[in-house]
VMD Tcl script that draws the C-alpha trace (Angstrom):
set ca {
  {-24.82 2.72 21.19}
  {-23.51 6.28 21.46}
  {-24.94 9.41 23.04}
  {-24.56 12.45 20.79}
  {-22.34 15.06 22.44}
  {-22.00 17.48 19.50}
  {-23.06 17.40 15.85}
  {-20.32 18.80 13.58}
  {-22.14 18.37 10.25}
  {-24.21 15.76 8.38}
  {-21.24 13.39 8.26}
  {-19.44 14.04 11.53}
  {-20.28 14.14 15.22}
  {-18.76 13.67 18.66}
  {-20.32 10.86 20.65}
  {-19.92 9.06 23.97}
  {-20.48 5.29 24.33}
  {-23.20 4.34 26.78}
  {-22.11 4.10 30.42}
  {-18.79 5.89 29.76}
  {-17.48 9.44 29.65}
  {-14.93 8.92 26.84}
  {-15.52 11.14 23.80}
  {-15.03 9.94 20.22}
  {-15.07 11.61 16.81}
  {-17.35 9.62 14.51}
  {-17.21 10.06 10.73}
  {-19.56 8.44 8.25}
  {-22.06 9.30 5.54}
  {-25.16 10.82 7.14}
  {-24.07 9.93 10.69}
  {-24.89 13.44 11.92}
  {-27.92 14.11 9.73}
  {-30.96 15.02 11.82}
  {-29.21 14.06 15.07}
  {-29.60 16.04 18.29}
  {-27.43 16.47 21.38}
  {-28.32 13.86 24.01}
  {-29.86 11.47 21.47}
  {-28.74 7.82 21.59}
  {-27.77 6.36 18.23}
  {-26.41 3.19 16.62}
  {-23.17 3.44 14.63}
  {-22.92 1.46 11.40}
  {-19.85 -0.58 10.47}
  {-18.84 1.81 7.69}
  {-18.27 4.67 10.16}
  {-14.76 5.49 11.34}
  {-14.31 6.16 15.05}
  {-11.44 8.20 16.51}
  {-10.61 8.54 20.21}
  {-10.36 12.09 21.54}
  {-8.70 11.05 24.78}
  {-5.06 11.91 24.14}
  {-3.63 15.32 23.38}
  {-1.72 16.30 20.22}
  {1.16 18.72 19.63}
  {-1.56 21.30 18.93}
  {-3.30 20.60 22.25}
  {-6.55 18.91 23.30}
  {-7.94 16.58 20.62}
  {-11.55 17.61 21.15}
  {-10.66 21.29 20.87}
  {-8.79 20.56 17.65}
  {-11.58 18.37 16.24}
  {-14.17 21.10 16.84}
  {-11.95 23.92 15.54}
  {-11.28 22.28 12.15}
  {-13.94 22.69 9.46}
  {-15.63 19.24 9.32}
  {-15.14 19.02 5.56}
  {-11.40 18.63 6.19}
  {-12.06 15.84 8.66}
  {-14.06 14.09 5.93}
  {-11.36 14.68 3.31}
  {-8.62 13.38 5.63}
  {-10.72 10.36 6.52}
  {-11.09 9.57 2.81}
  {-7.34 9.98 2.25}
  {-6.66 7.57 5.13}
  {-9.15 5.11 3.59}
  {-6.94 5.16 0.49}
  {-3.80 4.71 2.58}
  {-5.40 1.79 4.41}
  {-6.34 0.17 1.10}
  {-2.74 0.51 -0.08}
  {-0.83 -0.38 3.10}
  {-3.47 -2.56 4.88}
  {-2.54 -1.46 8.41}
  {-2.23 2.21 9.37}
  {-2.50 4.36 12.47}
  {-5.51 6.57 11.80}
  {-4.53 8.75 14.74}
  {-2.91 11.13 12.22}
  {-6.38 12.25 11.10}
  {-6.47 15.51 13.09}
  {-2.91 16.72 12.23}
  {-3.56 15.80 8.59}
  {-6.90 17.63 8.50}
  {-5.33 20.64 10.21}
  {-2.56 20.74 7.60}
  {-4.95 20.40 4.65}
  {-7.19 23.16 5.98}
  {-4.26 25.58 6.09}
  {-2.97 24.33 2.72}
  {-6.31 25.14 1.11}
  {-6.37 28.57 2.76}
  {-2.89 29.26 1.42}
  {-3.96 28.21 -2.06}
  {-7.04 30.43 -2.00}
  {-4.88 33.36 -0.89}
  {-2.37 32.64 -3.68}
  {0.28 31.87 -1.07}
  {2.74 29.05 -1.70}
  {4.43 26.98 0.99}
  {7.73 26.05 -0.62}
  {9.05 22.60 0.15}
  {12.66 22.26 -1.07}
  {12.53 18.56 -0.20}
  {9.61 17.60 -2.44}
  {11.74 15.67 -4.95}
  {13.52 13.83 -2.13}
  {10.21 12.98 -0.43}
  {8.81 11.76 -3.76}
  {11.67 9.24 -4.06}
  {12.26 8.44 -0.38}
  {8.56 7.82 0.33}
  {7.48 6.79 -3.15}
  {4.43 4.71 -2.17}
  {3.23 7.32 0.32}
  {3.61 10.08 -2.28}
  {1.52 8.06 -4.78}
  {-1.31 7.82 -2.24}
  {-0.94 11.51 -1.37}
  {-1.24 12.46 -5.03}
  {-4.76 11.01 -5.04}
  {-5.72 13.61 -2.44}
  {-5.40 16.23 -5.19}
  {-8.51 14.89 -6.89}
  {-10.35 14.46 -3.58}
  {-9.68 18.06 -2.57}
  {-10.44 19.46 -6.02}
  {-13.73 17.53 -6.26}
  {-14.84 18.74 -2.82}
  {-13.48 22.28 -2.81}
  {-12.39 23.19 -6.35}
  {-8.84 23.84 -5.14}
  {-5.66 22.49 -6.77}
  {-2.83 21.85 -4.32}
  {0.80 22.05 -5.45}
  {3.21 19.12 -5.38}
  {4.97 20.85 -2.47}
  {1.78 20.58 -0.41}
  {1.34 16.97 -1.56}
  {4.83 16.27 -0.23}
  {3.74 17.30 3.26}
  {0.62 15.13 3.00}
  {2.89 12.22 2.01}
  {4.83 12.73 5.26}
  {1.60 12.43 7.26}
  {0.74 9.23 5.39}
  {4.24 7.91 6.13}
  {3.65 8.74 9.79}
  {0.45 6.64 9.70}
  {2.25 3.50 8.51}
  {5.49 3.84 10.48}
  {6.17 4.53 14.14}
  {7.73 7.83 13.16}
  {6.65 11.42 13.65}
  {6.23 13.73 10.66}
  {9.14 15.80 11.98}
  {11.43 12.72 11.96}
  {10.42 11.86 8.40}
  {11.26 15.45 7.46}
  {14.65 15.09 9.14}
  {15.25 11.97 7.07}
  {14.52 13.88 3.86}
  {16.74 16.75 5.05}
  {19.58 14.27 5.70}
  {19.27 13.00 2.13}
  {19.29 16.56 0.80}
  {22.38 17.33 2.88}
  {24.12 14.27 1.41}
  {23.21 15.34 -2.09}
  {24.35 18.94 -1.55}
  {27.72 17.80 -0.17}
  {28.31 15.39 -3.03}
  {27.26 17.98 -5.63}
  {29.62 20.53 -4.08}
  {32.44 17.96 -4.08}
  {31.96 16.86 -7.70}
  {30.82 20.18 -9.10}
  {27.95 18.37 -10.83}
  {24.24 17.87 -10.18}
  {23.08 14.42 -9.10}
  {20.50 12.57 -11.16}
  {17.68 11.89 -8.69}
  {16.43 9.13 -10.99}
  {19.73 7.21 -10.78}
  {20.07 3.85 -9.06}
  {22.86 5.16 -6.82}
  {20.66 8.02 -5.60}
  {17.81 5.64 -4.79}
  {20.17 3.34 -2.93}
  {21.47 6.30 -0.92}
  {17.92 7.31 0.02}
  {16.98 3.83 1.13}
  {20.18 3.45 3.13}
  {19.60 6.68 5.05}
  {15.98 5.67 5.63}
  {17.00 2.40 7.30}
  {19.99 3.95 9.06}
  {17.66 6.37 10.83}
  {15.22 3.54 11.64}
  {18.07 1.54 13.22}
  {19.20 4.56 15.22}
  {15.72 5.26 16.59}
  {15.34 1.59 17.59}
  {18.79 1.41 19.16}
  {19.99 -1.23 16.70}
  {23.64 -1.42 15.59}
  {25.47 -2.89 12.61}
  {27.68 -5.80 13.68}
  {30.38 -5.44 11.01}
  {32.49 -2.27 11.27}
  {34.04 -1.36 7.88}
  {35.26 2.11 8.86}
  {39.02 1.50 8.57}
  {38.66 -0.12 5.17}
  {36.30 2.53 3.79}
  {38.33 5.43 5.21}
  {41.44 4.05 3.51}
  {39.83 3.66 0.09}
  {37.42 6.65 0.11}
  {38.67 9.19 2.64}
  {36.72 12.15 1.22}
  {33.41 10.28 1.18}
  {34.15 9.04 4.70}
  {34.67 12.62 5.84}
  {31.33 13.67 4.33}
  {29.56 10.68 5.92}
  {31.04 11.55 9.33}
  {29.73 15.11 9.09}
  {26.28 13.94 8.00}
  {26.02 11.37 10.80}
  {27.10 13.96 13.40}
  {24.55 16.55 12.28}
  {21.76 14.01 11.80}
  {22.41 12.60 15.27}
  {22.01 16.08 16.75}
  {18.71 16.54 14.89}
  {17.39 13.17 16.09}
  {18.68 13.63 19.63}
  {20.45 10.28 19.23}
  {24.02 9.11 18.80}
  {24.37 7.38 15.44}
  {26.54 4.30 15.83}
  {30.02 4.90 14.38}
  {29.80 1.77 12.22}
  {27.08 3.48 10.18}
  {29.63 6.00 8.84}
  {31.46 3.49 6.67}
  {28.32 2.15 5.02}
  {27.00 5.65 4.34}
  {30.39 6.59 2.91}
  {30.21 3.66 0.48}
  {26.93 4.96 -0.92}
  {28.32 8.48 -1.17}
  {31.44 7.16 -2.93}
  {29.27 5.28 -5.44}
  {27.42 8.50 -6.29}
  {30.69 10.46 -6.54}
  {32.09 7.92 -8.98}
  {28.87 7.89 -11.01}
  {28.97 11.66 -11.35}
  {32.67 11.71 -12.23}
  {32.15 8.98 -14.83}
}
mol new
graphics top color blue
foreach p $ca { graphics top sphere $p radius 0.5 }
foreach p [lrange $ca 0 end-1] q [lrange $ca 1 end] { graphics top cylinder $p $q radius 0.2 }
display resetview
């Protein structure tokens, strides 16, 4: 049983469990319809319940939940339902940041403003499954609001979905995509040719960087150091890999283990050879 603290709309309210003072955001069809502050209600199993105890980067969760138009809370809840169906286990705590982003994305679209995302293609490949789920949000948002979001906006939604299935902040996922883009730019400058983002070598590079960052954040290290061998047979790629690891480490606030350089260099060398061939 919950005591109604605030009704947001027909499908959203803030409630407090009996004999407690902890506030929760409750989303579900008709959960707020005809309800009044102070009323005690039962919550059905199909409702989704979100704690408002912790703060977010934007501040107090309750303040954020009440400042966002409830329709965006509903839309984000539906998107997370889709993510949960796809990935089974997710952290639904991304609801408020996701809803906040979508609200501003829709406002930008209505004002004919575009938020450019130069990493959209990299995000699409690096977080392929998350991007597929995020693409479904296009239909959800259009059906509810009549607004078509761009693929650049969908890329940012994919990062939030990735954050819900991995212990990784959206900003860290963005850094991962930026690291991939930096790799690609360096290799393209070295070879004087564009890299085919559909190639097997490119996909392998993306996946390697993804797991390299995961290892770094967890403090894990590679046992076999191949640096001397790789530096001898692919000195230019090794130099690029060293620069990338240094700059990525600064962005992450972590020291990337030196053994990672050789393995990254191997992937860069494979792409260089593909492009030369």
